[in-house]
N, C-alpha and C positions, 0 to 999 in steps of 0.2 A: 415363275413360277415352279414348277413343275424339277422343267431342267434344272432351277437352280439350288432346287431338294435335291434330288440325285445328285450332285458334281457332289455337295458336302456330303452326304453319304455316301460317296460314289456306287453308287446300286444299280446307277444310270444303265443309256447302252454305251457298251467296250469299254467299259470298268471293271479290274479286275476282285470281286466277290475278297473282300477282307475275314481272314481267317479270326476267331466269336476270344473275347479277348475271355485270357480265363478268371473266378477266383482269386482274391490276395492271399487267400489259407494256404489254398492251392499250388501258386507261385513260391514262396513261400518255404513249403517240400521240398518244392525242387530247388533248392536255391539249395536248402541244409543236405540235402541227398549228393550233390556236386561239392559241396564242402565238401561231404566225408568221400565219396571218390576221389580229390582234389590232393585230400591228408594222406588219406591210410599207409603211407607211406614216411611221412614227414618224421614221428615220433622212434626210430628206427629201434632210436636206445634204445625205450620201456622194451616195447617190442623184444629186445635181446637179454635182454635181465631178465623176462618172465620166461626164461628155454624150458623151464619146469619145475618141479618141488625140491631136487633138489638143491637146482640153483638159487630159490629164492631164499632172502634174508630173512626169512621171521619160520621158512616150510611148508606154508601154502600159499593159496591164491594167485597158479597164478593162470590161471584162467583169463581172472576175475581183466587182472592186470593187465592181456592181450586183451583179452575186448577195450579196454579205456583206452588200447596203443588207436581198435582204425573207428572205435567209436571220436575218439578227442578228447571235449566236453565232458569230464568222467559222472559226469553226475545227472546232464541232462539239462533244458529247459525246468522254472520256475522253480527251482530245492534251491534251499537255502542249506547253506554246508553248516555243520555246531564246528569251532574250532578242537579238534583234539580229539573229536568221537571217533566211535568204531568207525571204518570203513567209507573216510571223509578223509578230502587232503588237510594239507597240518597252515597253521595257524601259519602269517607272517612270526617269523619268530622276531622277540624281545631283542633290545641288543644286553647283550649279558654285561652284567656289575660285578670290578673289582669289586670294591662295598661287599654285595651280595657272596661273590664266592669264600671271601674271608667269616665270611662270620659262619658260612656252614662248614667253614671246615673244623671251623674253635664249638660250635658246638658238635659239629658228630663224635669230635675227639674229646669230649666230655663228657658223651652217653659212653660213648664203647672202653675207657677211664673207669667211669664209672660201672660199668658190667665185666669189666678186669682188663682190660690194656688194649691197648694197637700198638705191634708194631710194623715200620717197611723194612725196609729196605732196598736201594735202586732208587737211580733216579731218572726222571720225564730229559725226549729232550728238548731243548731251548724251542724248540722251533712246537707248532701245534701239531699231532700226532694219533691216529687211530687206539687207543684202547680196546686191548680185548682177553676179558680175564674168564677165570670158570665163573658155576654158578653152582647156587648149590643152594644159598641163603634170604632173604628177602636184606639178608644182613649187610651186604658185598656189600649192595653199594653205600651206607654208609661205614662199610671199611673201603673205601674207596674214594672218597667226600676228605674221610679223617687224613689220606694218607697222600691224598696223590700232590697237595698245598693246590691255593689261591690262585697262581699265576699265568694256570693254565687257568684260572674257569671252568673248570672238565661238565662237562651238561649227559647227561641222563639218559640212551636212551631205554625209553618204558615203554610196555607191549599197549597200546593205544584203546584193546578194549578189553583190557581187567584198571589199568590207572589211566586211565581221560574220560573213564565208561561214565560217568554220574561229576556235578559240578564239585563236592567236598574232593573226593580223588585227584582230581586235576589239581587245584591251588596246592592238595598235597604234595602229588610229586618236583610240581612245578618253582612253590617257593622253598624246598626244604631239601629240592632232588638236583633241579637245576633238569628237571624230562620234559625230553621231548616224544611227541608219540611215536610210534614206529605203527602202522595193521600187521596183524597179522591175518588178514584177511581177504589181500590183495595191498594194495600199492604202497607196500616195504618198503623198496629200494623209489620213492619219489624222493619219501622224507630222509630218509639216510641223504642220498644230493643232495638235501633243502638244508647239511650242513657244511657240506660244499667251502661257501665264503667263508667259514669261520671258523671251519679248517688251516686255510690257510690265513689269516689272519693271527692262527698261534693258537686256539684254544684247542683242549682238547674232549674225545666226543672218544663217549665209555659206552660198550657196545658188550652186551653178551649174544655168543653167536653161536652158545645151546636153543637158542632159542625160548628156553622157559628151564625149569630148579630141576638139577639131577636129587636124585635122592638116595643115594649113596654113596656119596660122590666121587665115584668116578665123576670123568669129564669125556663127552658126550660130545659128535661129531656135530666139526662144524658145519657156519652155512657159510658162503662169502657174499655176503652183503659188508661187512662191512670191513672185506677184502675192496672191490672195486670198490666201496667210497674211500678210503685212503688212493689207488690207484688218482681215479679224478683228478685229487684231488693234491695229489703226490705232494702226502704227508707215510711219512715211516708209520710199518705198523709196531707198539708197542705191546708184547708176547704181559699181564700179569696172574700172575695165581696166587688166590688167595688160601687162607686154610685158617680155621678154629666160628666162622659163622655157623658153618652145621653142627656145633656145638651150642656155641648160643647163640642160635636163634630155629633152631629144625622149619625143614617142612614136615609144613598142618602141626609146629610140636608149641611148646607156651620159652617165653627169655629166662635165663640162665646163665648165673656167671660162664664167662671164657675172654680164652688172649685167643689176638685174632693179629696174627702177622700175613701182613701181604711183601712180598719178591719181587722187584720192578727189574723182569729184563732187559739184557739190551736188541736196541729196534729191530724191526724183521723188513727189508727194501719193500716199499709200496707192490714188487710182484708175484711177494710170496702166496704163496697154496694153500688155499683152508686146513689142507692139513698139512706147510709149514707147521701154521700160527697153532695151529693147536697140540698138536708135539712139543715146540718150548713149550707151551700153557701147562700141558701137562707134568714134564719133568717138571716147573715153575715148582708144579700143587705136589709134587710126590716130594723133593725133596724138602724145597720148606716146611715138610710131612714131620717130615721124621725129622730134620734137624733138630738138637734139644736145643731150648732154651737155657741159653748161662742161667747159674744160681751158685746163690748160694749154700753152702749145706749147713750152716749152721743156720740160715731162714727155715731150711727143709727143715732143719731137726723139731726147733720152734711149733710149726706150723702143723706134724705131725699130732706134737703133744698136745695143744691148742686143740685142732680137731677130733679129737680120742676124748673119751669118754671123761677122763681124770681133767681134762680145760675150764672145766665144767666148773667141779671142785676146787681145781688147786684158785683158780680164781677167783671164792668165795671163800676156801683159806686162809686168801693173802689176804685181804681187804677185814678180817674179822680179827685178825691173830694183832693187825694191824691198830684196828682203832679199844684194840686193848694191854697192849706190851711192844708191839715186833715196827724196830725205829720205821720201815720202810716202806714208802704207800702206795696205796695198790696203785695211781697214775705210773711207779716206774713198769709196774708189771702190767699191766694197758699198750704203755710207749715201745713192748717188746714187741705183748704178743698181738695187739692191734696190726704192726708190722707189716711183721711176720702174714698174719694171716684178714685181710683186713674183715673180706664177708662173712666172717664171728664176733668183727666188732664192737654192736649189737647185744648182742646176748652175750656173752664175755663181762662186756660193761653193766650192763644187767645184775648179771654173779657179784662183780663187786663189787654193786651198789646192797646189794641185800648183802651179801655181809658184812661191809661195811655197818650196816642201820644194825641186824644181831649185836656182832660186838661192840656197839657202842651201847646200845641198851642192859646188856647186858652188864659193861664196865661200869655204868649208872646204880644198876644192879647193887655188883659189892660193892662199893665204895656209899651207897646209903645203910649200907648193916654194917661199914669199916671198916671197911680190908680194906686194903691197897697195894696194887700190883706196879710192879718197876718202869717205871719207863726214861729206855733211859733217850742221847740228845731232849732234852725239855731243861728249860725253866723255871727258877722260882718267877724272874719275870713275869713268866710268859702266865701264872698260875694267879700272881698276880691283877692280872690286864685280865681274866676270862672271873673270878670274883666281884671285879668290878660289874665288869657286862650281864651278868648271869644277874648278878639286885638291880638290875638299869631297868632287864627287861626278861628277865627269870626265861623260858626256853628260849622266842626271839632271837636270845643274845649268840645262835647258835648261826648266825648267817654274815655273821666274818666271821667265821670259820675257809672261806671259802678264799679269801684273799688277804689277809693275814702273817702265814705264813707259822697259828698255831696248828699244834695237830688236833686230830681228834680229839684220841685219849683223853686228853691236857683237856677238853671241854666236857668231855661227856662224865668222868671223875667230879670235875669240882660241878658238873648238875648234878651229881647221887648225893656228893656234899653239903652240896646249899639247901636238897627238897624239891629237888624242880619235878612234875610230876610224870610219871614214864607214858603218857600218852601225851600230851604235850608235847614233848621231846620227840617221840615220836617218830608226829608230823610236822614237826619243825626241820628236824636233821633229816625227814627222810627230801625235803624242798630246796632244805642247803646242799649238802650232799650227792644228792640226786640232778641239778644242775651242774654241777661241776665234775664229776664220775660221768656219765655219758656227757657232756662236753669235752669233755677230753679223750672217752674215745670214741668217737665224732674224730672227730681231728682227728684222731692215732688213724684211722683205718681209711682218712683219706686222701691222710697224704702212704698214707703204703699204693697207694691204687694207682696217687700220680706217679711216682717214682717207681713201680713196678719193671720198667725199663733195666733200670739203675738193684738189681735184685739180689745181682752180681757183689755188689760190693753191703750187703746188711750187716755181718760180721762189725764194718767198721764202725756203721753207724749204732748198731748195742754200742758198742765199744766208748764210741764222741756223748752218744744217753748217758750210760750210766756217769764214765767222768761227770759229765753236765752236769747230772742232777744232785755229784761227792759234792760241786762244788756249793751247787745250793743253797747244799742243805745244813755246808756253814757258815753262810755271811747269815742263813737265817739263823740258827745257832748264836754266832758271833753277832747277830742287828736284840736277841732280845737275852743279851748275858750280862 
């Protein structure tokens, strides 16, 4: 029995003592250490990309990236990586949607059109490419999404520690800007390399190699991450110069109106250096900023008058005179000045409305006391129709005026002869005239924004507007004769 037990345990005579078994946890630690030693040289690319702060794609965090290459998994055991957070590996990219790119381009084109216009020169190559641009404003992203086109499904590299630091910013960046996180505290090169497959599939990846927004308009030094990505994916680097965004949305400033211009340059080979890319972007930025936009001298003069201290008095006087005797409606004036100076459309429309109401009230009082002012381009049939409407509806009859072509001065004069109370007349005419005047001003102001790039044809537009107005007025007078 003793011999049997001894043979099982290996402790009998002539047997070699066994080495005691190590605990499971100790064996696992040793295996992990062996893996570290075995994998220390595997991630050569990650160590090579982290050669020092000037070579970091975002300018910081090289030591952490080198350490991640030696240690293997970047986050260790037991930690759960939140997708896109600062200092964490990015989540797998979702399949880009062409429809989403189309909607984003339409959205930012409308926004920039309303805030002063966006103009593009040049085209991206048909294949995938890495776009490098100067960076002075958060509006640079909107300008590029509006100008680059949806066919390339542009993806914007965004700072993970800012745009992906909270859930709502992360959603805004991904939905509205097709943004992907780039860490500035280590691991940024891995984030860039995750876009290589998309580049080979024809996408455009937009990066701001300066790493942050500039404050003085100068183009800063470029980091090499964008160039490494282009070389790894085998696609060209396209320099882009952006102007106007620093005035539209200054760093730490407020939104204001400004024309944004995007100049797309000739592609650079993937082997280009950061200095080559910076020189190309700086040249485009300087040339776009100094090149005067094509404009009409007539528009500039009209806009100068509308923006001067005489603009509002002119609108008030024109509408006031039309409500008394002047044959040309204030909407003609709004069609001229609101297209020339869209940002003044609201205040010019309000000024015209105030002048029209004041003139109508004076016309009513004069007619009530027996005074009759001249009313050119009006007919007896117009006056008869207005008398019937006033007899049936009193002051409410003025609601027909914006649609039937009868001038406002006819309604004001006939209301005075019919004894319509001045208070009722003012309230009803403010409602009817206000709806028409403000709507017309808004339409022409929007037209001026949408046609911003065609400002050089403003003189021809005014000629067509006057001719169309004259033809329409002739048809109205003939119809009521």
